C-alpha positions as CSV (number, residue, x, y, z in Angstrom):
1,M,43.9,-7.8,-23.2
2,A,40.6,-6.1,-24.1
3,E,40.7,-3.3,-26.6
4,A,39.4,0.1,-25.6
5,E,36.3,0.6,-27.6
6,K,33.1,2.5,-27.5
7,H,30.5,1.1,-25.0
8,N,26.9,1.0,-25.8
9,T,24.0,0.2,-23.6
10,D,23.4,-3.4,-24.8
11,S,27.0,-4.8,-24.8
12,Y,29.8,-5.6,-22.5
13,L,33.5,-4.9,-22.7
14,P,34.8,-8.0,-24.7
15,D,37.3,-10.1,-22.9
16,R,39.4,-11.0,-26.0
17,P,43.2,-10.6,-26.6
18,I,44.4,-7.8,-28.8
19,E,45.8,-8.6,-32.3
20,E,47.9,-5.6,-33.2
21,E,50.1,-2.9,-31.7
22,K,47.6,0.0,-32.0
23,Q,45.3,-1.8,-29.6
24,D,48.0,-2.1,-27.0
25,R,46.9,-0.2,-23.8
26,F,49.3,-1.7,-21.4
27,K,52.6,-1.3,-23.2
28,R,53.1,-5.0,-24.1
29,S,54.4,-4.3,-27.6
30,Y,58.0,-3.5,-26.5
31,F,58.3,-6.8,-24.6
32,A,56.7,-8.8,-27.4
33,K,59.0,-7.3,-30.0
34,R,62.0,-8.1,-27.9
35,I,61.0,-11.8,-27.7
36,A,60.2,-11.9,-31.4
37,D,63.5,-10.4,-32.4
38,S,65.5,-12.7,-30.1
39,I,63.8,-15.6,-31.9
40,G,63.8,-14.3,-35.5
41,A,67.4,-13.1,-35.5
42,R,68.8,-16.2,-33.7
43,T,71.7,-17.9,-35.6
44,D,71.9,-21.0,-33.3
45,T,69.9,-23.8,-35.0
46,S,69.3,-25.9,-31.9
47,G,65.8,-26.3,-30.5
48,L,64.7,-23.8,-27.8
49,V,61.8,-23.8,-25.3
50,I,60.7,-20.4,-23.9
51,G,58.3,-20.1,-21.0
52,L,56.2,-16.9,-20.8
53,Y,54.9,-16.7,-17.3
54,G,52.0,-14.5,-16.2
55,Q,48.8,-14.6,-14.1
56,W,45.4,-15.3,-15.5
57,G,44.2,-12.2,-17.3
58,D,47.7,-10.6,-17.3
59,G,47.8,-10.5,-21.2
60,K,49.8,-13.6,-22.2
61,T,47.7,-14.3,-25.2
62,S,47.8,-10.7,-26.3
63,T,51.6,-10.8,-26.0
64,L,51.8,-14.0,-28.1
65,N,49.6,-12.2,-30.8
66,L,52.0,-9.2,-30.8
67,M,55.0,-11.5,-31.1
68,A,53.4,-13.4,-34.0
69,A,52.7,-10.1,-35.8
70,H,56.2,-8.9,-35.3
71,L,57.7,-12.2,-36.5
72,E,56.1,-11.6,-39.9
73,K,59.1,-9.3,-40.8
74,Y,61.3,-12.4,-40.7
75,P,60.4,-14.2,-44.0
76,D,62.0,-17.5,-43.0
77,T,60.1,-17.8,-39.8
78,V,57.0,-20.0,-39.7
79,V,54.7,-19.3,-36.8
80,T,52.1,-21.9,-35.8
81,R,49.7,-22.2,-32.9
82,F,48.7,-25.4,-31.2
83,N,45.6,-25.6,-29.1
84,P,45.8,-28.6,-26.7
85,W,42.1,-28.2,-25.6
86,F,40.9,-30.0,-28.7
87,F,42.4,-33.4,-27.7
88,Q,41.1,-35.5,-24.8
89,S,43.8,-38.2,-24.5
90,E,47.5,-38.5,-24.6
91,H,47.4,-40.6,-27.8
92,L,45.2,-38.1,-29.6
93,L,47.2,-35.1,-28.3
94,I,50.6,-36.4,-29.6
95,E,49.2,-37.6,-32.9
96,G,47.2,-34.4,-33.3
97,F,50.2,-32.1,-32.6
98,F,52.5,-33.7,-35.2
99,E,49.7,-33.8,-37.7
100,H,49.2,-30.0,-37.1
101,L,53.0,-29.4,-37.4
102,A,53.2,-31.5,-40.6
103,K,50.4,-29.5,-42.2
104,E,51.3,-26.0,-41.1
105,V,55.1,-26.2,-41.7
106,G,55.0,-28.6,-44.7
107,K,53.0,-26.2,-46.8
108,V,55.5,-23.4,-46.6
109,M,58.5,-25.5,-47.7
110,V,59.1,-25.1,-51.4
111,T,61.0,-28.4,-52.1
112,A,61.0,-30.6,-49.1
113,G,57.5,-29.9,-47.8
114,Q,56.1,-33.3,-48.6
115,D,59.1,-35.2,-47.2
116,F,58.9,-33.1,-44.0
117,A,55.2,-33.6,-43.6
118,D,55.5,-37.4,-44.1
119,S,58.4,-37.7,-41.7
120,V,56.6,-35.7,-39.0
121,R,53.4,-37.7,-39.4
122,K,55.3,-41.0,-39.1
123,Y,57.2,-39.7,-36.1
124,G,53.9,-38.6,-34.4
125,S,52.3,-41.9,-35.2
126,L,55.1,-43.9,-33.6
127,L,55.2,-41.7,-30.5
128,S,51.4,-42.0,-30.1
129,I,51.7,-45.8,-30.2
130,V,54.4,-46.1,-27.6
131,A,53.4,-43.1,-25.4
132,S,53.2,-45.3,-22.4
133,S,56.9,-46.2,-22.7
134,I,57.9,-42.6,-22.3
135,S,58.9,-41.5,-18.8
136,I,58.6,-37.8,-18.4
137,G,58.8,-37.6,-14.6
138,G,62.6,-37.9,-14.8
139,V,62.6,-36.1,-18.1
140,S,63.9,-39.2,-20.0
141,V,62.7,-40.7,-23.3
142,N,63.3,-44.4,-23.7
143,F,64.1,-44.5,-27.4
144,D,65.2,-48.2,-27.2
145,A,61.7,-49.1,-26.1
146,M,60.4,-47.0,-28.9
147,T,62.6,-48.7,-31.5
148,K,61.6,-52.1,-30.3
149,A,58.0,-51.1,-30.4
150,A,58.4,-49.8,-33.9
151,K,60.0,-53.1,-35.1
152,A,57.2,-55.0,-33.5
153,F,54.9,-53.1,-35.7
154,Q,57.3,-53.5,-38.6
155,K,57.7,-49.7,-38.9
156,N,60.8,-48.2,-40.5
157,P,62.8,-46.0,-40.1
158,T,63.2,-45.8,-36.3
159,P,62.0,-42.8,-34.3
160,I,65.6,-41.6,-33.9
161,E,66.1,-41.7,-37.6
162,L,62.9,-39.8,-38.2
163,R,63.8,-37.2,-35.7
164,D,67.2,-36.7,-37.3
165,R,65.6,-36.5,-40.8
166,I,63.1,-33.9,-39.6
167,S,65.9,-31.8,-38.1
168,G,68.0,-32.1,-41.2
169,I,65.1,-30.9,-43.4
170,L,64.4,-28.0,-41.2
171,K,68.1,-27.0,-41.1
172,S,68.6,-27.3,-44.8
173,S,65.4,-25.4,-45.6
174,G,66.5,-22.4,-43.6
175,K,63.0,-22.2,-42.1
176,R,62.7,-21.5,-38.4
177,V,59.5,-22.9,-36.8
178,V,58.0,-21.1,-33.9
179,V,55.3,-23.1,-32.0
180,L,53.0,-21.0,-29.7
181,I,51.1,-23.0,-27.1
182,D,48.7,-21.0,-24.8
183,D,46.3,-21.6,-21.9
184,I,48.3,-24.6,-20.5
185,D,47.3,-23.5,-17.0
186,R,43.7,-24.1,-17.9
187,L,44.2,-27.8,-18.4
188,D,43.9,-30.5,-15.7
189,K,47.1,-32.0,-14.3
190,E,47.1,-35.0,-16.6
191,E,46.7,-32.8,-19.7
192,I,49.5,-30.4,-18.4
193,H,51.7,-33.4,-18.0
194,Q,51.0,-34.5,-21.6
195,I,51.9,-31.1,-23.0
196,F,55.3,-31.1,-21.4
197,K,56.0,-34.7,-22.5
198,L,55.1,-33.6,-26.0
199,V,57.5,-30.6,-25.9
200,K,60.3,-32.8,-24.6
201,L,59.8,-35.3,-27.5
202,S,60.0,-32.6,-30.2
203,G,61.7,-29.7,-28.5
204,N,65.2,-30.7,-29.8
205,F,64.2,-30.4,-33.4
206,E,66.7,-28.1,-35.2
207,N,65.5,-24.6,-36.0
208,T,62.4,-25.1,-33.7
209,T,61.3,-22.7,-30.9
210,Y,58.5,-23.3,-28.5
211,V,56.9,-20.5,-26.6
212,L,54.7,-21.8,-23.8
213,A,52.4,-19.3,-22.0
214,F,51.1,-20.2,-18.6
215,D,50.8,-19.2,-15.0
216,K,53.9,-20.7,-13.5
217,E,52.5,-21.1,-9.9
218,M,49.4,-23.0,-11.1
219,V,51.3,-25.3,-13.5
220,A,54.1,-26.0,-11.0
221,A,51.4,-26.9,-8.4
222,A,49.7,-29.2,-10.8
223,L,52.9,-31.0,-11.7
224,A,54.1,-31.2,-8.1
225,E,50.8,-33.0,-7.2
226,K,51.6,-35.6,-9.8
227,Y,55.3,-36.1,-9.0
228,A,55.5,-35.3,-5.3
229,S,56.1,-39.0,-4.5
230,S,59.3,-39.1,-6.5
231,I,60.5,-35.5,-6.4
232,K,59.5,-34.3,-3.0
233,D,60.8,-30.7,-2.7
234,K,59.6,-28.1,-5.1
235,A,58.7,-30.9,-7.5
236,G,56.7,-28.7,-10.0
237,T,59.3,-25.9,-10.2
238,Q,62.2,-28.4,-10.7
239,F,60.2,-30.1,-13.4
240,L,59.7,-26.8,-15.3
241,E,63.4,-26.0,-14.9
242,K,64.3,-29.1,-16.9
243,I,61.9,-28.3,-19.7
244,I,62.0,-24.5,-20.0
245,Q,65.3,-23.1,-21.2
246,V,64.4,-19.4,-21.2
247,P,62.0,-18.4,-18.4
248,L,60.4,-14.9,-19.1
249,H,58.0,-13.2,-16.7
250,L,55.4,-10.9,-18.3
251,P,56.2,-7.4,-17.0
252,T,53.7,-6.2,-14.4
253,V,51.4,-3.5,-15.5
254,E,51.9,-0.4,-13.4
255,R,49.0,0.1,-11.0
256,Q,48.6,3.7,-12.1
257,L,48.2,2.6,-15.7
258,L,45.7,0.0,-14.7
259,H,43.7,2.6,-12.7
260,R,43.9,5.1,-15.5
261,T,42.6,2.6,-18.0
262,F,39.8,1.6,-15.7
263,Y,38.8,5.2,-15.2
264,K,38.7,5.7,-19.0
265,D,36.5,2.6,-19.5
266,L,34.3,3.6,-16.6
267,D,33.8,7.1,-17.9
268,A,32.8,5.7,-21.3
269,L,30.4,3.3,-19.7
270,L,28.7,5.9,-17.6
271,K,28.3,8.2,-20.5
272,A,26.9,5.4,-22.7
273,H,24.2,4.8,-20.0
274,E,23.8,8.5,-19.3
275,A,24.5,7.7,-15.6
276,E,25.9,10.6,-13.8
277,A,27.4,10.8,-10.3
278,S,27.4,14.1,-8.4
279,Q,30.6,16.0,-8.3
280,A,31.1,15.2,-4.7
281,D,30.4,11.5,-5.3
282,A,32.8,11.4,-8.3
283,F,35.5,13.0,-6.2
284,S,34.9,10.6,-3.3
285,F,35.1,7.5,-5.6
286,A,38.3,8.7,-7.2
287,Q,39.8,9.4,-3.7
288,E,38.7,6.1,-2.1
289,F,39.1,3.7,-5.1
290,P,42.9,3.4,-5.1
291,T,43.2,2.3,-1.5
292,S,40.0,0.1,-1.3
293,I,38.9,-1.7,-4.4
294,G,41.8,-0.5,-6.5
295,H,44.5,-2.5,-4.6
296,A,42.9,-5.7,-6.0
297,L,43.0,-4.5,-9.6
298,R,46.2,-6.2,-10.8
299,T,45.6,-7.5,-14.3
300,P,43.9,-6.2,-17.4
301,R,41.3,-8.9,-17.3
302,Q,40.2,-7.7,-13.9
303,I,39.3,-4.4,-15.5
304,T,37.1,-6.2,-18.0
305,R,35.4,-8.2,-15.2
306,Y,34.8,-5.1,-13.1
307,I,33.5,-3.0,-16.0
308,N,31.2,-5.7,-17.1
309,A,29.8,-6.2,-13.6
310,I,29.0,-2.5,-13.6
311,A,27.6,-2.7,-17.2
312,F,25.1,-5.3,-16.0
313,A,23.9,-3.3,-13.0
314,L,23.7,0.2,-14.5
315,P,20.7,-0.3,-16.8
316,L,18.7,-1.7,-13.8
317,L,19.8,0.7,-11.1
318,K,21.4,3.9,-12.6
319,D,18.6,6.2,-11.4
320,E,17.5,4.1,-8.5
321,V,20.7,4.1,-6.3
322,N,23.7,6.2,-5.6
323,I,26.3,5.7,-8.4
324,R,29.3,5.9,-6.2
325,D,28.0,3.3,-3.8
326,L,27.0,1.0,-6.6
327,L,30.5,1.1,-8.0
328,F,32.0,0.2,-4.7
329,I,29.4,-2.6,-4.0
330,E,30.0,-4.1,-7.4
331,G,33.8,-3.9,-6.7
332,L,33.3,-5.9,-3.5
333,R,31.3,-8.5,-5.5
334,V,34.1,-8.9,-8.1
335,F,37.2,-8.6,-5.9
336,N,36.1,-9.5,-2.4
337,P,33.1,-11.9,-2.8
338,N,33.2,-13.0,0.9
339,V,33.0,-9.4,2.1
340,Y,30.2,-8.7,-0.4
341,T,28.2,-11.7,0.8
342,A,28.7,-10.8,4.5
343,V,27.5,-7.3,3.8
344,R,24.5,-8.4,1.8
345,D,23.4,-10.8,4.5
346,N,23.9,-8.6,7.6
347,A,22.0,-5.4,7.0
348,D,20.9,-5.3,10.7
349,F,24.5,-4.8,11.9
350,L,25.3,-2.2,9.3
351,L,22.1,-0.1,9.2
352,N,20.6,-0.1,12.7
353,G,22.9,2.1,14.7
354,F,20.9,5.2,15.0
355,G,22.3,6.4,18.3
356,I,21.7,3.1,20.1
357,R,25.1,2.3,21.5
358,A,24.6,-1.4,21.7
359,R,23.7,-1.6,18.0
360,E,26.6,0.6,17.1
361,K,29.0,-1.7,19.0
362,E,27.5,-4.7,17.2
363,A,28.2,-3.0,13.9
364,K,31.8,-2.2,14.8
365,D,32.4,-5.8,16.1
366,F,30.9,-7.2,12.9
367,V,33.2,-5.2,10.7
368,K,36.2,-6.0,12.9
369,G,35.5,-9.8,12.5
370,L,35.1,-9.4,8.8
371,I,38.3,-7.5,8.4
372,E,40.4,-9.9,10.4
373,Q,39.7,-12.6,7.7
374,L,41.4,-10.6,4.9
375,P,44.9,-11.8,3.9
376,T,47.0,-8.6,3.8
377,P,47.4,-5.5,5.9
378,E,46.8,-3.4,2.8
379,E,43.5,-5.1,2.1
380,K,42.4,-5.0,5.7
381,K,43.0,-1.2,5.9
382,G,41.4,-0.5,2.5
383,I,38.2,-2.6,3.1
384,E,37.8,-1.3,6.6
385,G,38.0,2.3,5.4
386,L,35.6,1.5,2.5
387,L,33.0,-0.1,4.8
388,E,33.1,3.0,7.0
389,K,32.4,5.2,4.0
390,L,29.6,3.0,2.8
391,F,28.1,2.3,6.3
392,P,28.9,5.3,8.6
393,H,27.6,3.4,11.7
394,T,30.6,1.2,11.6
395,G,32.9,4.1,12.2
396,S,33.8,6.1,15.3
397,A,31.1,8.8,14.9
398,S,27.5,8.6,15.9
399,Y,24.6,9.5,13.7
400,G,21.1,10.5,14.7
401,D,17.7,9.6,13.1
402,D,17.8,12.7,10.8
403,W,20.7,11.1,8.8
404,E,18.4,8.4,7.5
405,T,16.4,11.1,5.6
406,K,19.6,12.5,4.2
407,W,21.0,9.1,3.1
408,A,17.6,8.2,1.6
409,R,17.6,11.4,-0.4
410,E,21.0,10.5,-1.7
411,K,19.9,6.9,-2.4
412,R,22.8,5.6,-0.3
413,V,23.4,1.9,0.4
414,C,23.4,2.8,4.2
415,S,19.8,3.8,3.9
416,H,17.1,1.4,5.0
417,A,15.0,2.4,2.0
418,Y,17.7,1.7,-0.5
419,F,20.0,-1.1,0.8
420,Q,18.2,-4.0,-0.7
421,R,18.3,-2.5,-4.2
422,Y,22.1,-2.9,-4.4
423,F,21.9,-6.6,-4.0
424,S,18.6,-7.6,-5.7
425,Y,19.1,-5.5,-8.8
426,A,15.5,-4.6,-8.6
427,I,13.0,-2.5,-6.6
428,P,11.8,-4.4,-3.6
429,F,8.1,-5.3,-3.5
430,Y,7.5,-2.8,-0.6
431,D,9.2,0.1,-2.5
432,I,8.6,2.1,-5.7
433,S,10.9,3.2,-8.5
434,D,12.5,6.6,-8.2
435,V,12.3,6.9,-12.0
436,G,8.6,6.1,-11.9
437,F,8.1,8.5,-9.0
438,Q,9.8,11.3,-10.9
439,D,7.7,10.6,-13.9
440,F,4.6,10.8,-11.8
441,L,5.7,14.1,-10.3
442,S,6.4,15.4,-13.7
443,E,2.9,14.4,-14.8
444,I,0.9,15.9,-11.9
445,G,3.2,19.0,-12.0
446,K,1.6,19.9,-15.4
447,M,-1.9,19.4,-14.2
448,K,-4.2,22.4,-13.4
449,S,-7.4,20.7,-12.1
450,T,-7.6,19.7,-8.5
451,A,-9.9,16.8,-9.4
452,E,-7.5,15.6,-12.1
453,I,-4.5,15.8,-9.6
454,C,-6.4,13.8,-7.0
455,A,-7.7,11.2,-9.5
456,R,-4.2,10.7,-11.0
457,T,-2.7,10.4,-7.5
458,R,-5.3,7.8,-6.6
459,K,-4.5,5.7,-9.7
460,Y,-0.8,5.9,-8.9
461,A,-1.4,5.0,-5.2
462,E,-3.6,2.0,-6.1
463,A,-0.8,0.7,-8.4
464,N,2.0,1.4,-6.0
465,D,0.7,1.6,-2.4
466,L,0.7,4.9,-0.4
467,K,2.9,3.1,2.2
468,A,5.7,3.3,-0.3
469,I,4.8,6.6,-1.9
470,V,4.7,8.7,1.3
471,P,8.2,7.9,2.5
472,K,9.4,8.7,-1.1
473,A,7.7,12.0,-0.9
474,R,9.4,12.8,2.4
475,H,12.8,12.0,0.8
476,Y,12.2,14.9,-1.7
477,E,10.3,17.3,0.6
478,D,13.1,19.8,0.7
479,T,14.0,19.7,-3.0
480,I,10.8,19.1,-4.9
481,E,9.6,22.2,-6.8
482,L,7.0,23.9,-4.6
483,P,4.1,23.9,-7.0
484,T,4.6,20.2,-7.6
485,G,5.0,19.5,-3.9
486,Q,1.7,21.3,-3.2
487,K,-0.1,19.2,-5.8
488,L,1.5,16.0,-4.4
489,A,0.5,16.9,-0.8
490,M,-3.1,17.6,-2.0
491,G,-3.2,14.3,-4.0
492,I,-2.0,12.3,-1.0
493,T,-4.3,13.8,1.6
494,A,-7.3,13.5,-0.8
495,N,-6.7,9.8,-0.9
496,G,-6.3,9.3,2.8
497,D,-8.7,6.4,2.7
498,L,-6.0,4.4,1.0
499,L,-3.6,4.9,3.9
500,P,-3.0,1.6,5.8
501,P,-4.3,1.4,9.4
502,E,-1.4,1.7,11.8
503,N,-1.2,2.4,15.5
504,D,2.1,4.3,15.7
505,P,1.3,7.9,16.2
506,F,4.6,9.2,14.9
507,F,5.8,6.8,12.2
508,S,2.6,5.6,10.7
509,T,2.1,6.3,7.0
510,A,-0.7,8.7,7.9
511,S,1.5,10.7,10.2
512,Q,4.3,10.8,7.7
513,A,1.8,12.0,5.0
514,I,0.8,14.9,7.4
515,Y,4.4,15.7,8.1
516,F,5.1,16.0,4.4
517,M,2.0,18.2,3.9
518,M,3.2,20.5,6.8
519,K,6.7,20.7,5.3
520,I,5.3,21.8,2.0
521,M,3.1,24.2,3.9
522,S,6.1,25.7,5.7
523,R,7.8,26.2,2.3
524,T,4.8,28.0,1.0
525,P,5.0,31.8,1.2
526,K,2.8,33.2,4.1
527,A,0.5,34.9,1.6
528,G,-0.5,31.6,0.1
529,R,-0.7,29.3,3.1
530,D,-4.3,29.9,4.0
531,K,-5.4,29.2,0.4
532,F,-3.2,26.0,0.3
533,A,-4.6,24.9,3.7
534,K,-8.2,25.4,2.4
535,Q,-7.4,23.2,-0.6
536,I,-5.9,20.5,1.6
537,L,-8.7,20.3,4.1
538,E,-11.6,20.6,1.6
539,N,-10.2,17.7,-0.3
540,A,-8.7,15.5,2.5
541,K,-10.5,12.2,3.0
542,P,-11.8,10.6,5.0
543,T,-13.1,13.2,7.5
544,Q,-11.1,11.6,10.4
545,F,-7.9,12.1,8.4
546,A,-8.9,15.7,7.5
547,V,-9.4,16.4,11.2
548,K,-5.9,15.0,11.9
549,C,-4.5,17.3,9.3
550,F,-6.3,20.2,10.9
551,M,-5.0,19.4,14.3
552,H,-1.5,19.7,13.1
553,L,-2.2,23.0,11.2
554,R,-4.2,24.8,13.9
555,R,-2.7,27.6,16.0
556,D,-1.6,26.6,19.5
557,E,-1.5,29.8,21.4
558,K,0.8,28.2,24.0
559,E,3.6,27.7,21.4
560,T,5.9,30.5,20.5
561,K,6.9,29.1,17.0
562,E,5.5,30.6,13.9
563,H,1.9,29.5,13.1
564,L,1.3,28.0,9.7
565,I,-2.1,29.4,9.1
566,S,-3.9,32.6,10.3
567,K,-6.4,32.7,13.1
568,E,-9.1,33.7,10.7
569,S,-8.3,30.7,8.5
570,E,-8.4,28.3,11.4
571,Q,-11.8,29.5,12.4
572,R,-13.2,29.1,8.9
573,L,-11.7,25.7,8.3
574,G,-12.7,24.5,11.8
575,K,-16.3,25.3,11.2
576,T,-16.3,23.6,7.8
577,L,-14.8,20.5,9.2
578,A,-17.1,20.5,12.2
579,K,-20.0,20.3,9.8
580,R,-18.4,17.3,8.1
581,V,-17.9,15.6,11.4
582,R,-21.6,16.1,12.4
583,S,-22.8,15.0,9.0
584,D,-20.7,11.8,9.2
585,F,-22.1,11.2,12.8
586,E,-25.6,11.5,11.6
587,I,-25.0,8.7,9.1
588,K,-23.0,6.5,11.4
589,P,-21.3,7.5,14.7
590,Q,-17.5,7.6,14.3
591,Y,-16.8,5.4,17.3
592,L,-18.5,2.5,15.6
593,D,-15.6,2.3,13.1
594,G,-12.9,2.2,15.7
595,R,-11.2,4.5,18.2
596,E,-8.6,6.2,16.0
597,G,-9.0,9.9,15.9
598,V,-12.6,10.0,17.2
599,I,-11.8,12.1,20.2
600,N,-10.1,14.7,18.0
601,A,-13.2,14.8,15.7
602,F,-15.5,15.3,18.7
603,W,-13.2,18.0,20.1
604,L,-13.3,19.9,16.8
605,W,-17.1,19.5,16.5
606,N,-17.5,20.7,20.1
607,S,-15.1,23.6,19.6
608,F,-16.4,25.0,16.2
609,S,-20.1,24.5,16.4
610,R,-23.0,25.7,18.6
611,K,-22.6,25.1,22.3
612,G,-24.0,21.8,23.4
613,E,-24.6,20.5,19.9
614,L,-22.3,17.5,20.3
615,A,-23.6,16.7,23.7
616,R,-27.2,16.6,22.5
617,H,-26.2,14.3,19.6
618,L,-24.3,11.9,21.9
619,T,-27.1,11.9,24.5
620,Q,-29.7,11.1,21.9
621,R,-27.6,8.3,20.4
622,L,-26.9,6.7,23.8
623,E,-30.6,6.9,24.7
624,A,-31.5,5.0,21.5
625,Y,-28.5,2.6,21.6
626,P,-27.2,2.3,25.2
627,D,-24.9,-0.6,24.3
628,E,-22.8,1.9,22.3
629,V,-21.6,3.4,25.6
630,A,-18.6,1.1,25.7
631,Q,-17.4,2.1,22.2
632,L,-17.8,5.8,23.1
633,L,-15.8,5.3,26.3
634,A,-13.1,3.4,24.4
635,T,-12.4,6.4,22.2
636,L,-10.9,8.1,25.2
637,T,-8.4,5.4,25.8
638,G,-5.1,4.9,24.1
639,T,-3.2,1.8,23.0
640,A,-0.9,0.1,25.4
641,Y,2.3,-1.6,24.2
642,G,4.7,-3.9,25.9
643,G,4.2,-6.7,28.4
644,D,3.8,-10.3,27.3
645,G,1.0,-9.7,24.8
646,P,0.0,-7.8,21.7
647,P,-0.9,-4.1,21.8
648,H,-4.2,-3.6,23.6
649,M,-6.7,-1.0,24.7
650,S,-5.3,1.0,27.7
651,D,-7.2,1.9,30.8
652,F,-10.0,4.5,31.1
653,D,-8.5,6.7,33.7
654,T,-9.2,10.0,35.5
655,R,-7.9,12.0,32.5
656,S,-10.2,10.1,30.2
657,Y,-13.1,10.9,32.5
658,E,-12.2,14.6,32.5
659,E,-12.0,14.7,28.7
660,L,-15.4,12.9,28.4
661,A,-17.0,15.5,30.7
662,K,-16.0,18.2,28.2
663,I,-18.1,16.8,25.4
664,V,-21.1,15.1,27.0
665,D,-23.4,15.1,30.1
666,I,-21.7,12.5,32.3
667,K,-24.9,11.7,34.0
668,K,-26.4,10.6,30.7
669,V,-23.4,8.4,30.1
670,R,-23.9,6.8,33.5
671,E,-27.6,6.2,32.8
672,A,-26.7,4.5,29.5
673,V,-24.5,2.1,31.4
674,D,-27.4,1.0,33.5
675,K,-29.5,0.4,30.4
676,S,-26.7,-1.5,28.6
677,K,-25.7,-5.1,28.4
678,Y,-22.6,-4.2,30.5
679,K,-24.6,-3.7,33.7
680,A,-24.9,-7.4,34.2
681,E,-21.2,-7.8,34.9
682,L,-20.7,-4.4,36.3
683,D,-18.1,-4.5,39.2
684,P,-16.0,-1.4,39.6
685,K,-13.6,-3.4,41.9
686,K,-12.5,-5.5,39.0
687,N,-11.7,-2.6,36.7
688,N,-7.9,-3.4,36.4
689,R,-8.1,-7.1,35.8
690,R,-7.5,-7.2,32.1
691,D,-6.9,-11.0,32.1
692,E,-10.4,-11.6,33.5
693,L,-12.5,-9.0,31.6
694,E,-13.4,-8.4,28.0
695,E,-12.0,-5.1,26.9
696,Y,-15.2,-3.1,26.6
697,Q,-16.5,-4.5,29.9
698,R,-13.3,-3.4,31.6
699,V,-13.5,0.1,30.2
700,V,-17.1,0.4,31.4
701,N,-16.2,-0.8,34.8
702,Q,-13.3,1.7,34.9
703,F,-15.7,4.6,33.9
704,V,-18.1,3.7,36.7
705,A,-15.3,3.5,39.2
706,A,-14.1,7.0,38.1
707,H,-17.6,8.3,38.2
708,D,-18.3,7.0,41.7
709,L,-15.0,8.4,42.9
710,K,-15.9,11.8,41.4
711,A,-19.3,11.7,43.0
712,Q,-17.8,10.8,46.4
713,Q,-15.3,13.7,46.1
714,V,-18.1,16.2,45.3
715,A,-20.2,14.9,48.2
716,T,-17.4,15.4,50.7
717,S,-16.2,18.7,49.4
718,P,-16.9,21.8,51.6
719,T,-18.2,23.5,48.6
720,A,-20.2,20.6,47.3
721,A,-23.1,21.3,45.0
722,P,-26.7,20.7,46.3
723,S,-27.7,17.1,46.6
724,G,-28.9,15.5,43.4
725,S,-26.8,17.6,41.1
726,A,-24.1,16.1,38.8
727,P,-21.2,17.4,36.8
728,T,-22.2,18.1,33.2
729,G,-20.2,18.6,30.0
730,S,-20.1,22.1,28.5
């Protein structure tokens, strides 16, 4: 089989037979020499037919080549090969074979070469004419019919005379003819039948040996299909027994030798592509391979197919996936295509366990059904163990959400972020290349200017989408070099306007960007955190996103955990951001662009500026534009999920009312309602009928209901304020 040779990055391991002993990696030479010696040293002159049995890819052609090379030491032996693939009909096959024999053997005979060649050609011509009169099913040749046919065509001498003449020439010449016929098992059943008919017709020539190489089971099955009506039991095997005089089975290559050869080829391939697995992954592959994929590795050709499958995938994925997992996935594709397809098409069962027992049970049931289809206990056990290694949720242990981060960092096939890469041989449209990301990190890591870092990050984000960049950043947040991590955090937060709008408060891209920034902040030495926080918040855009970053960094006196920034830094940064919030409001009130983060911005403005400043701005705005009251109220509502509809604005409740009272004079808000377009349909009793009211009208109704209730409570309280007073915001 394939010779061991140096791999390079633009070639595959060739699937070609070896030609000489020094190329023999599977110890076929000893076996081939024994066959060659038994033929070359033979003293019996009668014809002989040897069958060399072996599976596809087992090395039959290589063995024939080694035999032919060794037979060269016998000077009176003539080795010739006949390829039946070149002939499309029985007539052409028979005539072509004898023409080939006449030419190849005749030219080595010193005195009788021409006579031999002429006799063989005549013999082949006769046989091709009367091929239909030859019955091979019962292994009989009707020479009387042939003689009659020859006389009808006025051909002399008869086929029997020609056969005897050919045998006599061979015997007297002292030449021994060895005919090698390979790849018989690749022919269709009619062509297989023709080859054995041919061998029967010429196999009894003196000093002639045929060596036929094929897969016995395949050929026997093909012959049985043709003759089952006349030879019912084991038809194909019985047929072969009547033709093949010496059946030889190609020795099985020891599994350890196959594995050792595969490891050698794999090592050369990985080095050629500069693809390295971690020491732990390399050990894991070596440990798991023999009992999983390795049990299917039975022939030298399978090594070539497996290596070439890996050779195709490596240039595309070597730095984008986990090498160990890639080797196993490609092994499934080559040796267990049904399992490979099932895995590829059922990511939901294999990836979505994450502590949800129902999903974990589905994963286990899926694998169980898949394993039951495998043919042998050895294969079932091996593939089941492999799938558990590749997809931990299919095993007995449970894994929490934090494992996804670990698996993504390792680029494992069990990671949601990496699964598709193993089957598409490309980076999915929603993801980015790890190689490209590392190049980007290397680039900004060398930059000194904040403006340059932010501009380069923006260019990269516009080309690749922050929705893909931020999760990638989180994968590396524990291992990235701190200076580069700080620059990346600054670059991402400075381009917050590119973050996609998402409602999820925990898993949105914006939230994940902030979590990455906080992780880098926590890795920063205490002495440098205030400076880093200042850089982040001065450059973070837009203002709403900067406020969100601040809310995660600020000191919560109720918490006992270590604070990321000092109290002095919080005060300075809070005042700076408050000015940005006010400046933005004066251009355009934040609530006109949506509800997200507005209440946090107003809280910050109210907390870090002069007392009453926010309330005055809001009052002035509502007096000028009373219809904006609904949008202001909406900022104090959340987003409701569930039910039979899409996410929607939640209710304005008592808590919303209390938060509003902290930032604005409630009385002024109530007055704005009476001046707004919402007064026409004002009905506090309808405040919970979402199906009957437009969202802003519902929120206004709910505010008025809460306000009336508060007023009633104040009026009936024993310590009620004097008549005419109203609660005001501080």
